[in-house]
PAVOSE-800702 format. One record per residue (C-alpha): residue in one letter; x, y, z. Coordinates in nm, 3 decimals. Layout:
NODE residuo       u       v       w
NODE       a       X       Y       Z
...
***
This chain:
NODE residuo       u       v       w
NODE       x  -1.965   4.301   0.244
NODE       x  -1.777   4.439  -0.056
NODE       x  -1.619   4.244  -0.338
NODE       x  -1.267   4.269  -0.194
NODE       x  -1.372   4.124   0.141
NODE       x  -1.565   3.844  -0.031
NODE       x  -1.261   3.748  -0.238
NODE       x  -1.046   3.750   0.077
NODE       x  -1.289   3.514   0.253
NODE       x  -1.304   3.279  -0.045
NODE       x  -0.924   3.275  -0.051
NODE       x  -0.882   3.205   0.322
NODE       x  -1.178   2.968   0.375
NODE       x  -1.022   2.662   0.199
NODE       x  -0.710   2.691   0.415
NODE       x  -0.920   2.717   0.732
NODE       x  -1.116   2.404   0.637
NODE       x  -0.798   2.213   0.548
NODE       x  -0.639   2.322   0.878
NODE       x  -0.936   2.191   1.077
NODE       x  -0.928   1.860   0.887
NODE       x  -0.552   1.836   0.945
NODE       x  -0.597   1.889   1.320
NODE       x  -0.863   1.615   1.328
NODE       x  -0.612   1.373   1.173
NODE       x  -0.323   1.499   1.385
NODE       x  -0.487   1.456   1.725
NODE       x  -0.516   1.072   1.710
NODE       x  -0.155   1.050   1.592
NODE       x  -0.046   1.279   1.872
NODE       x  -0.236   1.061   2.123
NODE       x  -0.053   0.752   1.998
NODE       x   0.288   0.915   2.036
NODE       x   0.215   1.059   2.380
NODE       x   0.035   0.754   2.518
NODE       x   0.317   0.524   2.410
NODE       x   0.552   0.688   2.664
NODE       x   0.289   0.740   2.935
NODE       x   0.286   0.474   3.214
NODE       x  -0.075   0.562   3.298
NODE       x  -0.216   0.636   2.954
NODE       x  -0.587   0.697   2.925
NODE       x  -0.831   0.714   2.635
NODE       x  -0.812   1.093   2.634
NODE       x  -0.509   1.295   2.530
NODE       x  -0.310   1.427   2.826
NODE       x   0.046   1.517   2.902
NODE       x   0.220   1.236   3.094
NODE       x   0.352   1.314   3.441
NODE       x   0.661   1.113   3.360
NODE       x   0.807   0.954   3.046
NODE       x   0.876   0.585   3.027
NODE       x   0.986   0.324   2.776
NODE       x   0.820   0.039   2.964
NODE       x   0.541   0.010   2.707
NODE       x   0.792  -0.040   2.425
NODE       x   0.996  -0.286   2.631
NODE       x   0.687  -0.494   2.713
NODE       x   0.584  -0.506   2.348
NODE       x   0.930  -0.586   2.213
NODE       x   1.018  -0.850   2.471
NODE       x   0.695  -1.045   2.430
NODE       x   0.760  -1.376   2.253
NODE       x   0.411  -1.371   2.102
NODE       x   0.471  -1.024   1.958
NODE       x   0.808  -1.121   1.814
NODE       x   0.653  -1.421   1.641
NODE       x   0.362  -1.211   1.517
NODE       x   0.596  -0.941   1.382
NODE       x   0.805  -1.194   1.189
NODE       x   0.505  -1.379   1.046
NODE       x   0.328  -1.056   0.957
NODE       x   0.638  -0.916   0.790
NODE       x   0.699  -1.231   0.584
NODE       x   0.335  -1.253   0.479
NODE       x   0.311  -0.886   0.383
NODE       x   0.640  -0.883   0.193
NODE       x   0.554  -1.210   0.020
NODE       x   0.216  -1.077  -0.082
NODE       x   0.361  -0.749  -0.213
NODE       x   0.626  -0.928  -0.423
NODE       x   0.380  -1.179  -0.571
NODE       x   0.121  -0.911  -0.649
NODE       x   0.377  -0.690  -0.825
NODE       x   0.511  -0.979  -1.036
NODE       x   0.170  -1.119  -1.136
NODE       x   0.009  -0.779  -1.188
NODE       x   0.301  -0.671  -1.406
NODE       x   0.259  -0.976  -1.630
NODE       x  -0.119  -0.930  -1.641
NODE       x  -0.094  -0.558  -1.716
NODE       x   0.138  -0.610  -2.013
NODE       x  -0.112  -0.756  -2.263
NODE       x  -0.381  -0.517  -2.140
NODE       x  -0.153  -0.223  -2.213
NODE       x   0.016  -0.341  -2.533
NODE       x  -0.238  -0.555  -2.724
NODE       x  -0.579  -0.482  -2.871
NODE       x  -0.783  -0.749  -2.698
NODE       x  -1.144  -0.820  -2.788
NODE       x  -1.290  -0.799  -2.439
NODE       x  -1.035  -0.565  -2.284
NODE       x  -1.281  -0.290  -2.190
NODE       x  -1.530  -0.522  -2.010
NODE       x  -1.238  -0.692  -1.838
NODE       x  -1.096  -0.360  -1.717
NODE       x  -1.441  -0.252  -1.595
NODE       x  -1.466  -0.582  -1.407
NODE       x  -1.124  -0.518  -1.253
NODE       x  -1.239  -0.170  -1.151
NODE       x  -1.553  -0.316  -0.993
NODE       x  -1.354  -0.576  -0.803
NODE       x  -1.135  -0.306  -0.644
NODE       x  -1.444  -0.178  -0.461
NODE       x  -1.588  -0.518  -0.371
NODE       x  -1.631  -0.546   0.009
NODE       x  -1.456  -0.832   0.180
NODE       x  -1.785  -0.949   0.333
NODE       x  -1.914  -1.033  -0.015
NODE       x  -1.655  -1.308  -0.065
NODE       x  -1.594  -1.416   0.293
NODE       x  -1.828  -1.717   0.295
NODE       x  -1.729  -1.869  -0.044
NODE       x  -1.360  -1.813   0.029
NODE       x  -1.400  -1.985   0.365
NODE       x  -1.566  -2.285   0.198
NODE       x  -1.293  -2.292  -0.068
NODE       x  -1.018  -2.289   0.194
NODE       x  -1.183  -2.577   0.377
NODE       x  -1.197  -2.777   0.054
NODE       x  -0.832  -2.707  -0.031
NODE       x  -0.720  -2.764   0.330
NODE       x  -0.579  -2.410   0.350
NODE       x  -0.775  -2.315   0.661
NODE       x  -0.555  -2.188   0.946
NODE       x  -0.256  -2.184   0.712
NODE       x  -0.015  -1.896   0.649
NODE       x   0.017  -1.989   0.282
NODE       x  -0.359  -1.973   0.245
NODE       x  -0.368  -1.629   0.402
NODE       x  -0.099  -1.503   0.163
NODE       x  -0.288  -1.644  -0.135
NODE       x  -0.606  -1.473  -0.019
NODE       x  -0.420  -1.143   0.028
NODE       x  -0.272  -1.179  -0.320
NODE       x  -0.611  -1.251  -0.480
NODE       x  -0.774  -0.957  -0.302
NODE       x  -0.497  -0.716  -0.407
NODE       x  -0.460  -0.827  -0.769
NODE       x  -0.742  -0.610  -0.915
NODE       x  -0.589  -0.295  -0.770
NODE       x  -0.239  -0.399  -0.878
NODE       x  -0.344  -0.480  -1.235
NODE       x  -0.541  -0.159  -1.273
NODE       x  -0.261   0.061  -1.140
NODE       x   0.026  -0.105  -1.326
NODE       x  -0.169  -0.106  -1.652
NODE       x  -0.214   0.271  -1.625
NODE       x   0.154   0.318  -1.543
NODE       x   0.256   0.091  -1.831
NODE       x   0.052   0.296  -2.075
NODE       x   0.297   0.581  -2.013
NODE       x   0.596   0.375  -2.126
NODE       x   0.662   0.420  -2.502
NODE       x   0.624   0.101  -2.704
NODE       x   0.910   0.201  -2.934
NODE       x   1.159   0.101  -2.666
NODE       x   1.038  -0.259  -2.665
NODE       x   1.034  -0.280  -3.042
NODE       x   1.395  -0.169  -3.051
NODE       x   1.481  -0.439  -2.798
NODE       x   1.297  -0.702  -3.005
NODE       x   1.499  -0.605  -3.310
NODE       x   1.812  -0.673  -3.105
NODE       x   1.682  -1.021  -3.024
NODE       x   1.520  -0.966  -2.683
NODE       x   1.221  -1.178  -2.583
NODE       x   0.896  -1.041  -2.441
NODE       x   0.992  -1.130  -2.084
NODE       x   1.337  -0.979  -2.131
NODE       x   1.175  -0.662  -2.265
NODE       x   0.954  -0.640  -1.959
NODE       x   1.248  -0.701  -1.725
NODE       x   1.508  -0.485  -1.898
NODE       x   1.300  -0.207  -2.055
NODE       x   0.954  -0.169  -1.902
NODE       x   1.013  -0.254  -1.535
NODE       x   1.301  -0.003  -1.482
NODE       x   1.085   0.274  -1.630
NODE       x   0.792   0.173  -1.408
NODE       x   0.976   0.187  -1.076
NODE       x   0.746   0.465  -0.941
NODE       x   0.438   0.259  -1.025
NODE       x   0.587  -0.061  -0.887
NODE       x   0.678   0.116  -0.562
NODE       x   0.327   0.260  -0.534
NODE       x   0.159  -0.079  -0.578
NODE       x   0.407  -0.249  -0.346
NODE       x   0.359   0.006  -0.067
NODE       x  -0.021   0.001  -0.082
NODE       x  -0.027  -0.378  -0.103
NODE       x   0.215  -0.418   0.187
NODE       x   0.032  -0.163   0.402
NODE       x  -0.306  -0.320   0.331
NODE       x  -0.214  -0.661   0.469
NODE       x   0.024  -0.529   0.736
NODE       x  -0.255  -0.321   0.887
NODE       x  -0.484  -0.621   0.930
NODE       x  -0.301  -0.730   1.245
NODE       x  -0.435  -0.616   1.581
NODE       x  -0.348  -0.708   1.938
NODE       x  -0.561  -0.610   2.243
NODE       x  -0.358  -0.411   2.498
NODE       x  -0.412  -0.144   2.753
NODE       x  -0.384   0.207   2.616
NODE       x  -0.012   0.259   2.674
NODE       x   0.099  -0.072   2.526
NODE       x  -0.151  -0.040   2.242
NODE       x  -0.004   0.300   2.154
NODE       x   0.351   0.165   2.169
NODE       x   0.251  -0.133   1.957
NODE       x   0.087   0.102   1.702
NODE       x   0.405   0.310   1.671
NODE       x   0.624   0.003   1.625
NODE       x   0.381  -0.157   1.385
NODE       x   0.370   0.156   1.170
NODE       x   0.748   0.166   1.129
NODE       x   0.787  -0.089   0.842
NODE       x   0.536   0.098   0.624
NODE       x   0.703   0.431   0.703
NODE       x   1.050   0.295   0.629
NODE       x   0.932   0.137   0.305
NODE       x   0.775   0.465   0.198
NODE       x   1.089   0.664   0.280
NODE       x   1.315   0.421   0.094
NODE       x   1.099   0.429  -0.219
NODE       x   1.026   0.803  -0.209
NODE       x   1.320   0.890  -0.433
NODE       x   1.188   0.652  -0.699
NODE       x   0.828   0.771  -0.672
NODE       x   0.928   1.138  -0.700
NODE       x   1.099   1.084  -1.035
NODE       x   0.774   1.013  -1.218
NODE       x   0.798   0.925  -1.583
NODE       x   1.042   1.172  -1.728
NODE       x   1.156   0.976  -2.034
NODE       x   1.452   1.203  -2.098
NODE       x   1.700   1.020  -2.317
NODE       x   1.467   0.721  -2.348
NODE       x   1.314   0.811  -2.686
NODE       x   1.445   0.945  -3.010
NODE       x   1.453   1.319  -3.051
***
């Protein structure tokens, strides 16, 4: 094998590997789409003999599903909003002030992002029993918020570091308060970061819901349940694609 052939293999090999990985991810998605319109869907991927919308109708007309969709949507949206607001306030002093124990705190935050849920399941259960939050939607939202806060703080702090501090100082000179500076100056410039945290937070809790069905209804339910996350991503894509181009935001 000469040098030219070796270079050609090294150039093509990454694309071959990525194509194989892409197919492995595409096949389950293709099964979901096909099985959702197959009246006799099986575990294996096969072309349906006839197309039907019965699976979607059964899922959408179920009173239990409608209630679960509404509750899940409210809980996930509530969690995403609370996490963004609290993480934004927590990230501000970590980004702007020289705190004594900031580095150990940030390392603790980083560690908590990788903490498995099984490590806190028992103490959280005991805490919820003590606070009478067991079998309570508010308790679930609070738990979701607490579990997502480390990720939210870490991400928003890194995004906030990219926002020039001169903009806030100029606002303070004009009489703005700290909260007004965050709301009027920092938050608008951090829309890509806020959208990123909101989407991942929403998707994390939204994906915790599962309903046992036969294969066809399960596939239809999966498609419908994926729609809010997809819509949220599409709506925020134009903000996330802008990045942090501070054109016109700083002095030349």
